[in-house]
C-alpha positions as CSV (number, residue, x, y, z in Angstrom):
1,M,52.9,11.3,38.8
2,T,50.0,13.9,39.4
3,A,46.9,12.8,41.5
4,P,43.9,13.1,41.0
5,E,43.1,15.5,43.6
6,D,46.0,17.8,42.5
7,I,44.1,18.6,38.8
8,R,41.3,20.6,38.4
9,F,39.2,20.7,35.4
10,A,38.2,24.1,33.8
11,G,36.9,25.7,31.0
12,Y,38.9,27.5,27.9
13,R,39.5,31.3,28.2
14,V,40.6,33.4,24.9
15,Q,43.8,34.4,27.9
16,D,44.5,30.3,28.1
17,A,45.6,30.3,23.8
18,A,49.6,30.2,24.5
19,A,49.5,28.0,27.7
20,V,47.3,25.6,25.2
21,R,49.3,26.3,22.1
22,A,52.6,25.7,24.2
23,L,51.3,22.4,25.4
24,H,49.7,21.1,22.3
25,E,53.0,22.0,20.2
26,Q,55.4,19.6,23.6
27,A,52.9,17.3,23.3
28,W,52.7,16.6,19.9
29,R,57.0,16.9,19.4
30,D,57.1,14.6,22.0
31,L,54.3,11.8,21.6
32,A,53.8,11.5,17.8
33,G,57.6,11.6,16.5
34,P,57.6,8.0,17.0
35,F,54.8,7.6,14.8
36,H,55.1,10.6,12.0
37,T,58.2,11.3,10.2
38,P,60.0,14.1,10.8
39,E,57.8,16.2,7.9
40,Q,54.6,15.3,9.8
41,V,56.2,16.7,13.1
42,Q,57.4,19.7,12.1
43,A,53.9,20.5,9.8
44,H,51.7,19.5,12.2
45,I,53.3,22.1,14.8
46,L,53.1,24.4,11.9
47,L,48.9,23.7,12.3
48,I,49.5,24.4,16.0
49,R,51.3,28.1,15.2
50,D,49.2,29.0,12.6
51,P,47.1,32.4,14.0
52,G,43.4,30.6,13.1
53,Y,44.4,27.9,15.4
54,A,43.2,29.8,18.3
55,E,40.1,30.7,17.2
56,A,39.2,27.2,16.5
57,L,40.3,26.1,20.5
58,A,37.5,28.7,21.2
59,S,35.2,27.1,19.0
60,N,35.6,23.8,20.6
61,N,33.6,23.5,24.0
62,L,38.1,22.9,25.3
63,T,38.1,21.6,28.4
64,L,41.6,22.0,30.5
65,A,42.9,20.2,32.9
66,W,45.6,22.4,35.4
67,H,48.0,21.2,37.6
68,E,47.2,22.8,41.1
69,D,51.2,23.6,40.8
70,G,49.3,26.4,37.3
71,R,50.7,23.7,35.1
72,L,48.8,23.1,32.0
73,L,48.6,19.1,31.7
74,G,45.6,18.3,28.6
75,S,43.1,19.4,27.0
76,A,40.1,17.8,25.2
77,G,37.2,19.2,23.2
78,W,34.5,18.6,21.0
79,C,32.1,20.3,18.3
80,D,29.0,20.2,16.1
81,V,29.8,18.0,13.3
82,P,27.8,20.0,10.2
83,D,26.1,17.6,8.2
84,A,25.4,15.4,11.9
85,P,23.3,16.8,14.2
86,D,23.0,13.9,16.3
87,A,26.7,13.8,16.1
88,A,30.0,15.4,18.1
89,R,33.8,15.3,17.6
90,I,36.2,15.0,20.2
91,R,39.2,17.4,19.5
92,K,42.5,18.6,20.8
93,V,43.4,16.4,22.9
94,F,46.3,16.7,24.2
95,I,48.5,16.0,27.1
96,D,52.4,16.7,28.3
97,P,54.5,14.1,27.6
98,A,55.2,13.5,31.7
99,T,51.8,12.8,32.5
100,A,51.0,10.5,29.3
101,G,49.9,7.3,30.3
102,S,48.5,8.4,34.0
103,G,44.6,8.4,33.0
104,L,44.9,11.8,32.3
105,G,43.5,11.9,28.6
106,R,40.7,9.0,29.4
107,R,39.2,11.8,32.4
108,L,39.4,14.5,29.5
109,V,38.4,12.5,27.3
110,S,35.0,11.2,29.2
111,H,34.6,14.4,30.6
112,V,34.2,15.7,26.9
113,E,32.1,12.8,25.9
114,A,29.7,13.6,28.9
115,A,29.4,17.4,27.8
116,A,28.3,16.0,24.3
117,R,26.5,13.7,25.6
118,A,23.9,16.2,27.8
119,A,23.9,18.4,24.5
120,G,22.1,16.5,23.2
121,R,24.9,14.6,21.0
122,R,24.5,10.5,20.9
123,R,27.2,9.5,17.9
124,L,30.5,11.1,18.6
125,T,33.2,11.1,16.2
126,V,36.9,11.8,15.9
127,R,39.5,12.2,13.5
128,S,43.0,10.3,15.6
129,N,46.1,11.1,14.1
130,A,48.5,7.6,13.9
131,N,49.7,8.2,16.8
132,A,46.0,8.3,19.0
133,E,44.7,5.7,17.2
134,G,45.2,2.6,20.2
135,F,44.1,5.0,22.8
136,Y,40.9,5.8,21.5
137,A,40.5,2.7,20.0
138,A,40.5,1.5,24.1
139,L,37.9,3.9,24.7
140,G,35.5,2.2,22.6
141,Y,35.8,3.8,19.0
142,R,36.2,2.3,15.9
143,P,37.7,2.7,13.3
144,V,34.9,3.5,10.2
145,S,37.6,5.3,7.4
146,R,41.5,6.5,6.5
147,G,42.1,8.9,5.4
148,I,44.5,12.2,5.2
149,M,44.8,15.3,7.2
150,A,46.7,18.3,4.9
151,A,49.1,20.4,6.5
152,P,51.5,22.5,5.6
153,G,54.4,20.6,3.5
154,A,53.1,17.2,5.0
155,D,49.5,15.2,4.9
156,L,49.0,13.6,7.8
157,P,47.6,10.1,8.5
158,V,44.5,10.2,9.9
159,V,41.9,7.4,11.0
160,F,38.3,8.5,10.5
161,M,36.7,6.6,14.5
162,E,33.4,6.6,16.0
163,K,31.4,4.9,18.9
164,S,28.0,5.6,20.0
165,A,27.2,8.2,23.2
């Protein structure tokens, strides 16, 4: 397991896009697979590979967790909620499967929640995929509603969750 002192948090840069996409794809494939059908897994991977994904990365106040050896271990970010100026949406939380369960995801989400609070957001929301609902619940998020996320070839079940900042 990676020690906390071996990890450096840094803001996303455009040149990080390929590493971030690779991490997101691997994390989704390995960690979401048990909770989603093969068609749903592939559909989400197609979203990650879409050219517009890089633009979404750049607009989500993304924080990256880098190991001292240069490996990308995780990401998390937040963005504004257009119809709720007091809210921030937690986004793009992905952890290297080899690091899952180490507490890094919790640290990353805590980091971006603090950034959202510093920007004046009093409410935090997340659109959780089925595989991450328990993770967010453990961080204090509560389910508000359930829905689907459209993806190429298959819809993915999601849970909309929130908590006070």
